C-alpha positions as CSV (number, residue, x, y, z in Angstrom):
1,M,0.4,-59.4,45.7
2,Y,2.9,-59.5,48.5
3,C,4.2,-56.8,50.8
4,V,7.6,-55.6,49.7
5,K,8.8,-55.2,53.3
6,C,7.5,-58.2,55.3
7,G,6.3,-60.5,52.5
8,V,2.7,-60.9,53.7
9,R,0.2,-61.9,51.0
10,L,-2.2,-59.0,50.4
11,Q,-5.7,-58.9,49.0
12,E,-6.5,-57.1,45.8
13,G,-7.2,-53.4,46.3
14,T,-5.2,-53.1,49.6
15,E,-3.4,-49.8,49.9
16,R,-1.3,-50.5,53.0
17,C,0.1,-53.7,54.5
18,P,-2.1,-54.6,57.6
19,L,1.0,-56.0,59.4
20,C,3.8,-53.4,58.9
21,D,1.7,-50.5,57.5
22,T,4.0,-50.2,54.4
23,P,2.4,-48.7,51.3
24,V,1.5,-51.3,48.7
25,W,3.4,-51.1,45.4
26,D,1.9,-53.0,42.5
27,P,4.7,-53.9,40.0
28,G,2.1,-54.2,37.3
29,G,0.8,-50.7,37.8
30,A,2.4,-47.3,37.4
31,E,5.9,-46.9,38.6
32,P,6.3,-44.9,41.8
33,E,7.8,-41.5,41.5
34,P,11.5,-41.4,42.5
35,T,12.2,-40.0,45.9
36,F,15.7,-38.7,44.9
37,S,16.8,-35.8,42.9
38,E,17.7,-36.4,39.3
39,R,20.3,-33.6,39.4
40,Y,23.9,-34.3,40.1
41,P,25.4,-32.6,43.1
42,V,27.7,-29.7,42.3
43,P,31.1,-30.3,43.8
44,L,32.1,-27.7,46.4
45,K,34.9,-25.4,45.4
46,S,38.0,-25.9,47.5
47,R,39.2,-22.9,49.5
48,R,42.6,-24.4,49.8
49,Y,44.1,-22.9,46.7
50,P,43.2,-19.2,47.4
51,I,44.6,-19.6,50.9
52,M,47.8,-21.2,49.5
53,A,48.1,-18.4,47.0
54,F,47.7,-15.8,49.8
55,L,50.4,-17.5,51.9
56,T,52.8,-17.7,48.9
57,A,52.3,-14.0,48.2
58,L,52.8,-13.2,51.9
59,M,56.1,-15.1,52.2
60,A,57.4,-13.5,49.0
61,A,56.4,-10.0,50.2
62,V,58.1,-10.5,53.6
63,S,61.3,-11.8,52.0
64,L,61.5,-9.1,49.4
65,S,60.7,-6.4,51.9
66,A,63.5,-7.5,54.2
67,L,66.0,-7.8,51.3
68,I,65.1,-4.3,49.9
69,Y,65.4,-2.7,53.4
70,C,68.8,-4.2,54.0
71,L,70.1,-3.3,50.5
72,T,68.9,0.3,50.8
73,R,69.7,1.0,54.5
74,E,72.7,-1.3,55.2
75,H,74.1,-1.7,51.7
76,G,74.2,-5.5,51.9
77,V,72.1,-8.6,52.6
78,S,72.8,-8.4,56.3
79,W,70.0,-10.0,58.4
80,S,67.6,-10.3,55.5
81,G,69.3,-13.6,54.6
82,Y,68.0,-15.1,57.9
83,V,64.5,-13.8,57.1
84,M,64.4,-15.1,53.5
85,L,65.7,-18.5,54.4
86,A,63.3,-18.7,57.4
87,C,60.4,-17.9,55.1
88,A,61.6,-20.5,52.6
89,L,61.9,-23.1,55.4
90,I,58.3,-22.3,56.7
91,Y,56.9,-22.3,53.2
92,F,58.4,-25.4,51.7
93,G,58.3,-27.3,55.0
94,G,54.8,-26.5,56.1
95,T,52.9,-24.8,53.3
96,F,54.1,-26.1,50.0
97,P,52.8,-29.7,50.5
98,F,49.2,-28.5,50.7
99,W,49.3,-27.5,47.0
100,F,49.0,-31.3,46.3
101,K,45.8,-33.3,46.7
102,K,47.8,-36.4,47.7
103,R,50.6,-35.4,50.0
104,E,53.3,-38.1,50.4
105,P,54.8,-37.5,53.9
106,L,57.8,-39.8,53.1
107,I,58.9,-37.2,50.6
108,F,58.0,-34.0,52.4
109,V,59.3,-35.0,55.8
110,P,62.9,-35.6,54.7
111,L,62.6,-32.5,52.5
112,A,61.7,-30.4,55.6
113,F,64.7,-31.8,57.6
114,A,67.0,-31.1,54.6
115,L,65.8,-27.5,54.6
116,I,66.4,-27.3,58.3
117,C,70.0,-28.5,57.7
118,G,70.4,-25.8,55.0
119,Y,69.2,-23.1,57.3
120,L,71.5,-24.2,60.1
121,L,74.4,-24.3,57.7
122,Y,73.7,-20.7,56.7
123,V,73.5,-19.6,60.3
124,C,76.8,-21.4,61.1
125,L,78.6,-19.8,58.2
126,K,77.3,-16.3,58.9
127,S,78.1,-16.5,62.6
128,G,81.6,-17.9,62.0
129,G,80.9,-21.0,64.0
130,H,82.2,-24.5,63.6
131,W,79.3,-26.4,65.2
132,F,77.3,-27.4,62.1
133,L,79.1,-30.6,60.9
134,S,79.9,-31.8,64.5
135,F,76.6,-31.0,66.1
136,A,73.7,-29.5,64.1
137,F,74.0,-31.8,61.0
138,P,74.1,-35.2,62.9
139,V,71.4,-34.2,65.4
140,T,69.1,-33.0,62.6
141,M,69.7,-36.2,60.7
142,I,68.9,-38.3,63.7
143,A,65.6,-36.4,64.2
144,G,64.8,-36.7,60.5
145,A,65.5,-40.4,60.5
146,I,63.3,-41.1,63.5
147,T,60.5,-39.0,62.2
148,T,60.6,-40.6,58.8
149,A,60.6,-44.1,60.4
150,A,57.6,-43.2,62.5
151,V,55.7,-41.9,59.5
152,A,56.5,-45.1,57.6
153,F,55.5,-47.3,60.5
154,F,52.1,-45.8,61.0
155,R,51.4,-45.1,57.3
156,F,52.0,-48.5,55.8
157,G,50.6,-50.7,58.5
158,K,47.9,-50.3,61.2
159,R,48.7,-53.6,62.9
160,R,51.0,-53.9,65.9
161,R,50.9,-50.1,66.6
162,V,51.5,-50.6,70.3
163,L,54.7,-52.6,69.5
164,K,55.8,-50.0,66.9
165,T,55.2,-47.2,69.4
166,G,57.3,-49.0,72.0
167,I,60.2,-49.5,69.6
168,L,60.1,-45.8,68.6
169,L,60.2,-44.7,72.2
170,V,63.2,-46.9,72.9
171,V,65.0,-45.5,69.8
172,I,64.2,-41.9,70.9
173,G,65.5,-42.6,74.4
174,C,68.8,-44.1,73.1
175,S,69.3,-41.3,70.6
176,A,69.6,-38.9,73.5
177,M,73.0,-40.4,74.2
178,L,74.1,-39.7,70.6
179,V,72.9,-36.1,70.9
180,E,74.9,-35.6,74.1
181,L,77.9,-37.2,72.5
182,F,77.9,-34.7,69.6
183,Q,77.4,-31.9,72.2
184,V,80.5,-33.0,74.2
185,I,82.5,-33.3,71.0
186,T,81.5,-29.8,69.8
187,F,81.1,-27.8,73.0
188,G,82.9,-29.8,75.6
189,G,81.6,-31.0,78.9
190,K,80.9,-34.3,80.6
191,M,79.2,-37.3,79.1
192,F,76.0,-38.7,80.7
193,S,75.2,-35.4,82.4
194,W,71.6,-35.3,81.2
195,S,71.1,-38.1,78.6
196,L,70.5,-40.8,81.1
197,Y,67.2,-39.2,82.2
198,P,65.5,-39.4,78.7
199,V,67.1,-42.8,78.1
200,C,65.6,-44.3,81.3
201,G,62.2,-42.6,80.9
202,F,61.6,-43.3,77.2
203,S,63.2,-46.8,77.4
204,L,61.0,-47.9,80.3
205,I,57.8,-46.7,78.7
206,G,58.9,-48.2,75.4
207,L,59.8,-51.6,76.8
208,F,56.5,-51.7,78.6
209,L,54.7,-51.1,75.3
210,V,56.8,-53.7,73.5
211,L,55.9,-56.2,76.2
212,C,52.2,-55.3,75.9
213,G,52.5,-55.6,72.1
214,L,53.6,-59.2,72.5
215,I,50.7,-60.1,74.7
216,P,47.4,-60.2,72.7
217,P,44.9,-59.2,75.5
218,W,47.1,-56.2,76.6
219,R,47.8,-55.3,73.0
220,D,44.1,-55.2,72.0
221,Y,43.2,-53.2,75.1
222,L,45.9,-50.5,74.5
223,E,45.2,-50.2,70.8
224,R,41.5,-49.6,71.6
225,K,42.5,-47.0,74.2
226,L,45.3,-45.2,72.3
227,F,44.5,-45.5,68.7
228,L,40.7,-45.6,68.4
């Protein structure tokens, strides 16, 4: 016989290995009793669905309460439209994705920004403004495009994260000039009154990260510090 742990040859009748003190198992003798349970573990019930059902009922109750109040007291939709659309925006943008076990952010992130556009359009129409197409819509689309690109960058590749972060920061900084341009077109004012500050700040940090991402020692150090 030999020890099953260290391989030392054992004499007949030895109960424990003299070298490593491991109990002797004789393959020709009786099989040892299993040390694990033969029962399958019972999967834990998820608490997500009761919470989601409660949030759904809560959003529906708030929306219906606001609508009924406005219809009975003010004889019209009045301000309940803002409440109902806000509840829909919060629900479908932040709550509805959790009904799914596998949530695809590349679907729900653009959906959330589309809902934001719809809410801003309603506010613009109700307030009699003309700022949606010239300001709110392009700014929301810029924010949605940058956010979707960031999700795609970090979801489908864990390599070169420092370089990707630097590129995103440069894009965010440069997008500030577009936001200010749409602001000037819609509301008037002077160009480059505030956009140069985020452009300089984000671009400097972004270019530094891009440079670090191109130098392997710096890239490895920053990835360990920032992403681990």
